[in-house]
N, C-alpha and C positions, 0 to 999 in steps of 0.2 A: 608274744605277756607284755602286759603293762606293768608294767615297773612302779619306784617312789619317784615322788615327781622330786627334780630337777632340786640342788640344797649344800650349803653347804659355803664359803666365804668368797668374795671375788676379787683375784688375783690380781686386779691389774688397775693404776692410775686413775683416779674420779673424770679426768676425760676422757677418756676408751670409754670404760663402765660407766655412765654415762651417755654417750654416744651409739651405743649399743643400745641402751632403751629405746632414745629419742627414734635410729632407724626402726627399730621395731614395729615404734609406735605407726611411722609415719607410710609402713605399707601398710601393715592392720588397717586405717584408717584409708586409706585412697581404696584398699579393694574394698572394704564396706562400703562407703558412697558408690563406687562401682556394680557395685550388685543393685544397691537403691533404685541408679540411674537409667541398668539394664530392663528393671521392671517397669521403671517409667516411661522404658518405650528410647531414651536417649542416645543408651547406646546399643548397640547392636550387632550381628552374629556373632562370633562363637567369643565368647567368656571365662575362663578357665581362671579362679582363682585359690589363689594364696595363704590362704589363708589359715594357721595353724602351722605352718612353717615356716614360718618371719627368719625366727635364729638362726637357718643354715642360712641364708643369704645377707645378714646384717653381720655374722661371723667370719662368713669366708670372704664379702667384701672388702674388709677392716685388713684382711690380710695380705691381700694382694697390691699389689706394685699400680699407679693410676698407668705405666707403660706396659701389664700385660696385659694378651688381651679376656677376651670374655664373649664367648658362644653358649646361649643357653635354651631354652623352648617354648612354645606355646606360654607353661607361666608363666611367664617371668617378668611381672611388673615388678616383684621387688628388686630385684635385677638391676634394672636397667633403674629404677629411680634409688639405686643407692651407689650405682658403679656413678651417679654425678646427671643422669638426664632429668630436667626440670620437668618436676609436678603437672604443670601448663605443658608439658609439650607433650606427656605418653595423654593426660586427661585429654587433650586435642584430636590426638593422632583415634581416641578411645570414639572421639565424637561422629570421626569421620573428616575434619577440617583442615586444611591445607598448613594450619600457621601445627600441626601435627609432626615431628619425626619424622614420617616417613608419608608428610603430606596429606597425609588422610587416607592415603591408599591401601596399606598393610591392617590397620585398625588393634587392636587386644593383638594378639600371634604375631605381627610383624615388626614389632621395636628395634628400628635400628640406629646406631650413629657413631661411627666409626670415628668420629673427634672424640671419642670416649673408647674408644677400640671395642665399643661393646657390637659384635659382626650378628645382630638377630637373638634375641625371637624365630625360630623354628618350627612349621606348624606340622611339619611331620616324625613321627616319632621318630629317632633317634636319625635325624636328618641334622644334625648337628655335631655327628659324633666322625668325620670321615671332614667336614668341614675345619674342624677343630683338629685336626692331622695337619690337613694340610697348612693351615696357618701354626705350625709349628715350626714343618718342615723347613717353611720358607724362613722363619727366624731363623733358624739351624743353619742353614744354606749363608746367610746373610750377615753370620756370628755373631746375631741378635742375643744380651741376656732376655730375652720377656722369655715370659714363660705365659704360655691357653690355658686357659681357665675354661674347662665342658660341664654346664650342668645338666642336666638331663636326671630322666624318671626310673626307675625301676625296669617299668615295663619297656623300653628297649634296649634291656638285656635281652629280650628275645629276639630281635631285631638281626638280620647275617649285617646289619651295619658298625651293629659295635662289637661282634667279629672281628669283624675285616680290620679297623680303625684302632682295639687294640693290637690285631698282629703285626704291624704295620707300626705303631708305637715303642711294640715291646722289643720287634725287628732292628728298629734305626735307631732306639733310645733315645725320643721325641723328646721335643720339654712341654709334655702335656699333663695337666690337673686333670682327672678323672670326676665330678662330682657328681657321685651317683642319690639323688634324693628317696629315698626310698621309704616313700608311700603305705607301701601293703598291696597295693588295689591294682596299682599304676591305671586305666580309666574303666577298670571295672571288675577285676578278676584276681580275687587274691594270693598271691605268691606262691603260695603253697598252692594252688590246681593248677597252673600253668608255669612252674619249672620244676623238673626232680632235683634239681639239686637249688637250693634257698642259699648257702653261702658262697654270697657273690661274692666277696672276696676269694674267694679258692677258684672261681672264677676268672679274677684278675690273674691271678698270682699264677695261672696254669699259662700267659705270655709273657710271665715274666716282667709284669708290670708289679710295682714294689704296693701296697695295701695296707690303712687302717679303718678304722669305724668309728665313729664319734654320735655320740644323744644328740639326737638333730633338732629336741626341743629344748636342749644347754646352749643358749648364745658361749658361754662362758667354754664348754667342752667342743664346740665347733671351732669358731677361733683356734684354740690351742692346739686343735688335730691339725684345719689346715696350715698353721706356722711352722707346726712342724713338717707337716709336708709339703711345704713350700722349699722348706730348707731342706730336707732330701733330695727335694728335684734338682735345688740348685746346685747343692754339693757333690754331688755324685752323679749328677744327671744321668737319671731312668724319671721315669714316667712313673708318677703316684696314683690311686685307685682309692676317691678315701666312700666310703655307707654313710650317708649323716639319714638313722635311722631316725624318720619324719613322722608326721601325719599328719593331713589333713581334715580338716573340718568341715568341710563344704564337698559338695558335690563337682564328680569327675567335668562339670561343666554345668550353665546352667541350665541345660537339654537334660540333663542325665537324672533321670528319676528314684535311684541310690535304693536302689532292690538288695543291694550285694552286703549290705552291711547294719546289724538290729545303734538301733538308736543310742541305746544305752551300750555298746564299745565307743560312740561319738560319744557320748558325756564321761565314762571313764578314762579318755585321752585326754578332753577338756583339761582334768588335775593336772595334768603333766604340759599346759600351756605355757611357751614358751616366756609371755608376754606378765604371764602375773606373777610366777615363778619367781622368774628374775629378780623384778619388780621389789618383792618382796623379798628376797638376800638384798636389793639394799636397804632397806626399811630396816633388817636385822640389823645390821653393820652400822646402822645412827648416820649412812650417807644421803638417803633419801627420804624425805617427811611425805605424806599426803597432800600436803600441798603444792611442794611444789611438781609433786606427781601429776597435777589434778594441771597446775601451769601448764606443761610440758603439752598435755594429749590437748590445751586448748589452745597452746600456741602450733600443733600440729593440725587437729579442726580447721584456725583460718587459713594454714597456708592449705588447707585440703578445697574449700570455700575459697580459692584465689584461683585455683584453679578450672576450678567447673567455671564459676561466671569468664576467664578464660578461655574455654570452650566454648559456649553460649555465644558467644560474641563475636566466634573467631570465623573462616573467611570459606563455602564453598570450595571445589575444583571449579572450578568455569567453564562451560562445555565446547570453550577452546581450548581450553587444553587438555581437555581427553585422552586424547590420543598420544600424550607425548612421552608416556613410557613406556608405548608397546611398537612391536618394531616385527616386520614384518619380511619373509627373506623376497628377492625380487623375484616379477614371474619369468617363468624359464622365455628365451629369447622363441 
């Protein structure tokens, strides 16, 4: 059900309020350019765009500590960027260049940088969930205060890995923040056509996990709910599941013919778009002018063009290095 667009006062200081807007703009413009470059044959392989869901990454990432762990899915450009990965590094990786975060080996779905505690980019649906539980268990065994935030779509809830991960997290009371980005269609099937129980929080609660729900199109709600979830997790020592109700405006991937939903539905959801509704709220409060918005957008555009130029001038892997990350078992004696 499509509800009224997010509205009301923005209860943050100017630094955070404007930072959230800048975060969403950076993700949106990066992805729009990625789609353009994919069409031009500059980016190949798979490309899953986050357009429409920017409020989730922006609001959640600003709530996490720089020391916390982050695990994401194949739709992770926004998470990587807002976690602190340079846009140049992301673009070079999508181009398949050595200057990319994974030396161009992983591409769009495998952004990774242990220095910022971003542990993928995972191409397998639900593949990041057991990894997140393992990271959280390691932190617990070392008496570390770190939390592990795991982002995944609602389609992952149909996977066995989701139930195994939730069970262990609940059983061992592990410091995991389960961030479910519910965009309603998984790869291309409506939630009501794939799940007998569509109350995702109820499913999570069955494993003894604390649950919260947020409007994923409202960056204010996302940030406040994520902060509340982290406070509960850190203070009470229980894993927390947050359902962010969001919507992707683009197809599942660049290969998706998108035959499972009406164009009119997509257009209706765009009325709740996180960027224009949030900027409108700031303008209504007199905290942002149109000129300031355009200046910020121009600044982000310059960053995107710089990242493209960097990727274009990057280095292809040397033939001598093609086997450097390939491991084989020793032949039997």
